[in-house]
Structures are given as C-alpha cells and as structure tokens.
C-alpha positions in Angstrom: 34.7 -16.8 16.4 32.8 -19.6 14.9 31.5 -18.9 11.2 27.7 -17.1 12.8 24.5 -18.5 11.5 23.2 -15.4 9.8 19.0 -15.4 9.0 18.0 -12.6 6.1 14.4 -11.6 7.1 12.8 -10.1 3.9 8.5 -8.2 4.8 7.1 -8.9 1.7 3.5 -7.5 0.1 2.1 -8.0 -3.0 5.6 -8.9 -3.7 5.0 -11.0 -6.5 6.8 -9.4 -9.7 9.8 -8.8 -8.1 10.0 -11.8 -5.9 11.4 -14.8 -7.7 14.6 -11.9 -8.4 14.7 -11.0 -4.6 14.9 -15.0 -3.7 17.1 -15.3 -6.5 20.1 -12.4 -5.6 20.0 -13.4 -2.0 20.5 -16.4 -2.6 22.8 -16.0 -4.4 25.0 -13.9 -1.6 24.3 -16.1 1.1 26.0 -19.3 -1.0 28.8 -16.1 -1.5 29.5 -15.3 2.0 28.6 -19.2 3.0 32.0 -20.1 0.7 33.9 -17.3 2.3 33.3 -19.1 5.6 31.9 -15.7 6.7 29.0 -17.2 7.8 27.5 -20.9 8.3 25.8 -23.2 6.3 22.9 -23.2 8.2 22.0 -19.8 7.0 18.7 -18.9 5.9 16.0 -15.7 4.5 12.7 -15.7 5.6 10.0 -14.1 4.2 7.2 -12.4 5.8 4.0 -12.3 3.5 2.8 -9.7 5.5 -1.0 -11.0 4.2 -0.5 -10.5 0.3 -3.6 -10.5 -1.7 -1.7 -11.8 -5.0 0.7 -14.8 -5.5 3.5 -14.1 -2.9 3.3 -16.7 -0.5 2.4 -19.3 -3.2 6.1 -18.1 -4.7 8.2 -18.3 -1.2 7.1 -21.8 -0.1 8.3 -22.8 -3.8 11.3 -22.0 -3.3 11.4 -23.4 0.2 10.8 -26.7 -1.6 13.8 -25.9 -4.3 16.3 -24.7 -1.3 17.2 -25.6 2.5 18.2 -21.9 2.3 15.0 -20.3 2.0 12.1 -20.1 4.6 8.5 -18.8 5.3 6.5 -16.6 7.4 2.9 -16.6 7.1 0.6 -13.9 9.0 -2.5 -14.5 9.5 -3.7 -11.0 7.6 -1.6 -7.6 6.9 0.0 -6.2 10.2 2.4 -3.4 8.5 5.7 -2.9 7.7 6.3 -2.6 11.0 5.1 -5.7 12.5 5.7 -8.4 9.8 9.7 -7.3 10.4 9.4 -7.8 13.6 7.2 -11.2 13.4 10.4 -12.0 10.8 13.0 -11.0 13.6 11.5 -12.2 16.5 10.8 -16.0 14.7 14.6 -15.6 13.5 17.1 -15.2 16.4 15.6 -18.2 17.5 17.9 -20.4 15.3 20.7 -16.9 14.5 23.0 -15.6 15.4 22.4 -12.6 13.8 19.5 -11.0 11.6 20.1 -8.9 8.6 16.5 -7.3 7.8 16.0 -6.0 3.8 12.9 -4.8 1.6 11.7 -6.8 -0.4 11.6 -4.4 -3.5 15.6 -4.5 -3.8 16.3 -1.0 -4.4 19.1 -1.6 -1.1 21.8 -2.6 -2.1 22.4 -6.6 -1.2 26.1 -6.0 -1.7 26.7 -4.7 1.7 25.3 -7.4 3.6 28.6 -8.7 3.2 30.4 -6.0 5.3 27.4 -6.1 7.8 28.2 -9.0 8.6 32.5 -8.3 8.5 31.5 -5.0 11.4 30.0 -8.1 13.5 33.3 -10.7 13.6 34.7 -6.8 14.5 32.3 -7.1 17.2 29.4 -5.1 16.7 26.3 -6.1 17.7 24.4 -3.2 15.3 25.0 -2.8 11.9 23.1 -0.3 9.9 22.9 0.4 6.0 22.7 4.8 5.2 22.5 5.6 1.9 24.1 7.9 0.5 22.5 10.5 -0.6 18.8 10.7 -2.1 19.5 11.3 -5.8 16.4 8.8 -6.7 13.7 9.9 -4.9 11.4 13.1 -6.3 12.4 16.6 -5.0 9.1 16.5 -2.8 9.8 13.2 -0.8 13.6 14.2 -1.1 12.7 17.8 0.9 9.4 16.2 3.1 11.9 12.8 3.9 14.5 15.3 5.2 12.3 17.6 7.3 11.3 14.8 8.9 15.1 13.9 10.1 15.5 17.5 11.1 12.2 17.8 13.4 12.6 14.2 14.9 16.4 15.4 15.6 14.7 18.9 17.4 12.5 17.1 19.3 15.2 15.4 20.9 14.6 11.5 18.9 17.8 9.8 18.2 17.7 8.6 15.0 20.5 7.4 12.3 20.1 10.2 9.7 18.7 8.7 5.7 18.3 4.9 7.7 15.5 2.7 7.4 14.9 -0.5 7.9 18.4 -1.9 6.2 20.4 -3.3 9.7 22.1 -6.0 11.0 21.1 -6.3 14.2 23.0 -9.6 16.7 20.8 -12.2 18.3 21.4 -10.2 21.9 19.8 -7.0 20.4 16.6 -8.8 18.9 16.0 -10.4 21.9 16.3 -7.3 24.4 14.4 -5.2 21.4 11.8 -7.6 21.8 11.3 -6.7 25.9 9.8 -3.5 24.3 5.7 -4.3 24.7 4.7 -0.8 23.1 2.7 -1.4 20.7 3.3 1.6 18.5 7.3 0.4 18.0 8.7 2.9 15.7 11.6 0.9 14.9 13.7 3.6 13.4 13.5 5.7 17.0 13.8 1.7 19.4 16.7 0.2 17.7 19.3 2.6 18.4 17.4 3.1 22.6 19.3 -0.5 22.4 22.8 1.0 23.0 24.9 -1.8 22.2 27.9 -1.1 20.0 26.9 -0.5 16.3 28.7 1.2 13.3 27.2 1.9 9.3 27.9 1.2 6.1 26.9 3.7 3.2 25.9 2.6 0.2 24.1 3.6 -3.0 19.8 3.3 -3.2 19.1 1.8 -6.4 15.9 1.2 -8.5 13.0 -0.3 -7.9 13.5 -4.0 -9.5 10.3 -4.9 -10.8 6.5 -3.2 -8.8 4.8 -0.6 -7.2 6.0 1.1 -4.1 4.4 0.1 -0.7 4.8 3.3 0.5 2.0 5.9 -1.1 2.1 9.6 0.4 -0.5 8.7 3.0 0.8 5.8 4.5 4.5 7.7 4.6 2.7 11.3 6.4 1.3 8.7 9.2 4.8 6.6 9.5 5.7 10.2 10.4 3.4 11.4 12.3 3.3 7.8 14.4 7.3 8.2 14.7 6.7 12.4 16.0 3.7 11.4 18.3 5.6 8.0 19.8 8.8 9.6 21.2 8.3 13.0 21.7 5.3 15.2 23.7 6.9 18.7 22.8 3.5 18.3 20.3 1.1 18.9 23.0 3.8 21.1 24.6 3.8 23.5 21.6 -0.1 23.9 21.7 0.5 24.7 25.4 2.4 27.9 24.7 0.4 28.6 21.7 -2.6 28.2 23.9 -1.0 30.8 26.3 0.4 33.2 23.4 -3.0 33.7 22.3 -4.6 34.7 25.8 -2.4 37.0 26.1 -2.6 38.2 22.3 -6.1 38.7 22.9 -5.4 40.6 26.0 -3.6 42.9 24.4 -5.8 43.5 21.7 -8.4 43.6 23.9 -7.1 46.1 25.4 -6.6 48.0 23.0 -9.8 47.9 21.5 -11.1 48.7 24.6 -9.1 52.2 24.8 -10.1 53.1 21.1 -14.0 52.3 22.2 -13.6 55.2 25.1 -12.5 57.3 22.8 -14.8 57.7 20.6 -12.6 55.9 17.7 -14.0 52.6 16.6 -16.2 51.9 14.3 -18.6 48.7 14.0 -17.8 45.6 11.9 -17.5 41.9 11.6 -13.9 41.5 10.0 -12.1 41.3 13.2 -14.6 39.8 15.0 -15.0 36.5 12.2 -11.2 36.7 11.9 -10.2 36.3 15.5 -13.3 33.7 15.7 -12.0 31.3 12.9 -8.2 31.5 14.8 -9.8 30.4 17.7 -12.1 27.7 16.3 -9.2 26.1 14.1 -6.8 26.3 17.2 -9.2 24.7 19.1 -9.8 21.8 16.3 -6.1 21.2 15.9 -5.0 21.0 19.8 -8.4 18.3 19.8 -6.5 16.7 17.3 -3.4 16.4 18.9 -4.9 15.5 22.0 -7.0 12.4 20.7 -4.4 11.2 18.9 -1.6 10.8 22.1 -5.1 8.9 23.8 -5.7 7.1 20.8 -2.0 5.6 20.7 -2.5 5.4 25.0 -6.7 3.2 24.0 -3.9 0.9 21.8 -1.2 0.5 24.4 -3.9 -0.2 27.2 -6.1 -2.5 25.1 -3.4 -5.5 24.8 -3.6 -6.7 21.3 -0.7 -9.6 19.5 0.6 -7.4 17.0 0.6 -9.7 14.2 -0.5 -13.2 14.3 1.6 -16.1 12.3 -0.7 -18.5 10.1 2.7 -20.7 8.7 5.3 -21.0 10.2 8.2 -23.0 8.1 11.4 -21.9 9.7 11.3 -23.7 12.2 10.2 -26.9 10.8 12.3 -29.8 10.3 14.0 -30.8 6.9 12.0 -32.6 4.9 9.4 -30.8 5.7 7.7 -30.7 2.2 4.3 -32.9 3.7 3.6 -30.7 7.1 3.8 -27.7 4.9 2.0 -29.2 2.1 -1.2 -30.2 4.5 -0.8 -26.7 6.3 -1.1 -25.0 3.2 -4.3 -27.4 1.5 -6.4 -26.7 4.9 -5.7 -22.5 4.7 -7.4 -23.2 1.7 -4.3 -23.0 -1.0 -3.4 -25.8 -3.1 -0.6 -26.7 -4.8 0.6 -28.9 -7.4 3.5 -30.7 -5.5 4.4 -33.0 -8.6 5.1 -29.9 -10.7 7.6 -28.9 -8.1 9.7 -32.0 -8.3 9.9 -31.8 -11.7 11.2 -28.8 -11.6 13.2 -30.0 -9.1 14.7 -32.4 -10.7 
C-alpha cells in the first residue's frame, strides 16, 4: 500500500493561548509519521478558525508561512464546533486519503494518531479514539456524561461510549458523510451509521494545556438535547404516554370523588384543585416545549441554509502562496508584517 496522505483537522475557537503549543506538537508528530513511512510527505495539518475573536487566525496564518505542513481555513463567522469540524473534513477530503479530527486543547492524546494510521493501513476506514476513563472530569461532568450515553442507548441511538470527535475517517467515509444533508448533524451518532469497517483505540484523557473550555454547562446541555432530538422521537412518545396516564388517572379520581359526594363524606377545599391545575398545566407546557423543539428542527431543515461559509482557504492554494494569502487577508481587514515573519524564517 502506498503511503496515504493524512490531514489532521483541528477546529479552533479563541485558542490563541494553546495554539502555538498545538502547532508544535502536531508538526512534530506529523514529521515522525512521515519519517516512519506511515504517511505521505504531502500530509497536512488543517486548522479551522471558527470565527474567533482573538488572534487565532493570525497565529494560524503565520504558522502556515513557516511550515509547508500547516494550512488554514477561516470561516466567515462562528458556526459552532460541529459545523467547523465538517468544514475542515469536507475541505480536507479532496486532497487526502484519510482525515483525523482532534480538538485544539491537547486533551486528546495525539500519540494515538499513530495507532489510528496503523489501523487504517490494516483496512479500517473509521477508527474511534475512546477514553479509558473519566478520572480527569469533575463528579458532575462525569455523572452527566455517563447519564447521557445511557439515555441515548435506551433511546436506540448507536453511540461509541466515551468517544467524542477524536477519530480517523477514510476519504470514502467522509464522502459518504457529506451525503447527510440535514442541518442538525450530530456527528457522534451519524458516523456509526456509515457502517464501514471500524475499530477503537483507547487512551487516557489529558489536562487542558492552556486556555478555557469552550463547552460550558449551557452548551453541553444544548448539545445533549440536540443529540437526543436529532435521533429519536421517543421523548414525544413519552409525552403522549404521560398524557394518556394522566387522563385515565383523572377518570379514576373523578369517579372516586363523585362517590364521596354521593355518600356525603366530602369537604370543600382548594388543595386538590390547585394541585391538579398546576400538574396538568406543567405537563402541557412541557409537551408544548418538546414538540416545539422538533418543530424548530423541521423549520431549520426546510430553510436549507449552508452550514458554514468559508472566508479564507489556504488549504487548496498551491505553494508558494504567501502573496495570494496576504492579499486576501488585507482585503478582509487583517494587516500582518510579512517582513517580520520572513526574518523569523531566516
């Protein structure tokens, strides 16, 4: 088998604190893989700037000037981690035999990428990076994450336990992934649906090297809700069942209180009335909100808006590309002193 062209896709959002270290470590790993003959010399690292508000793109651009292995993809605005990851995957597949996706925070052990590539040489088209445990997580995060996987399993969603978005995919797998046109694309659930030969590589999760997490509690809850509602209508069925149960219980208690009235053993009061009103009202609001979540997803799908818009793409530019890219940057409002960059190269 010829040496495959590997592209490592790294979504970035306000990662200026950790990015220099990420670039150095990934470049070092790529050189090792090339030296061992596991990947082609044409292999690249593609950093996707997801509308960062700091100097993330400038750092990516400068790194691209210093190294032929580093490329950048700048999105026109922030579209979220999943869409930024898709932008990188779909761009990289045109010039790659396999693609590895990894976050920029260095919490995923980059050394296992070598194992990914070895599995790819063995004929696997999808290789999942799976955490051995969650010892580095807080108790709350660990319990909620495990609960999420258990709920998804009970809903019939095929997820790889303790796997996020650290994986290798062949070019064919990415091409098939591109055929999924829905806007609400939950990658952790979609990728197993591809059905290609797959394997797992287990690793220990590391501490974040620098910067702050980009997934606070609010985003985690929204991500979990998207995953559940994108793959299952069981919540709506649960609401329907709850409605039937509540209806039959009201019939039973209605008959009970009617019998008490005929036997003259009742007292007028507000407790039972107010309790029932609040109960039914709460159930109705929950049901309306849940149905609205699904209707909202249908609304997004019918508009067919693009998942992302690329502002600057240095991945497809031929070398030398410095003048082309600098002109594009200046048109976009960026001004970099290329002489300083050239001095550092010399």
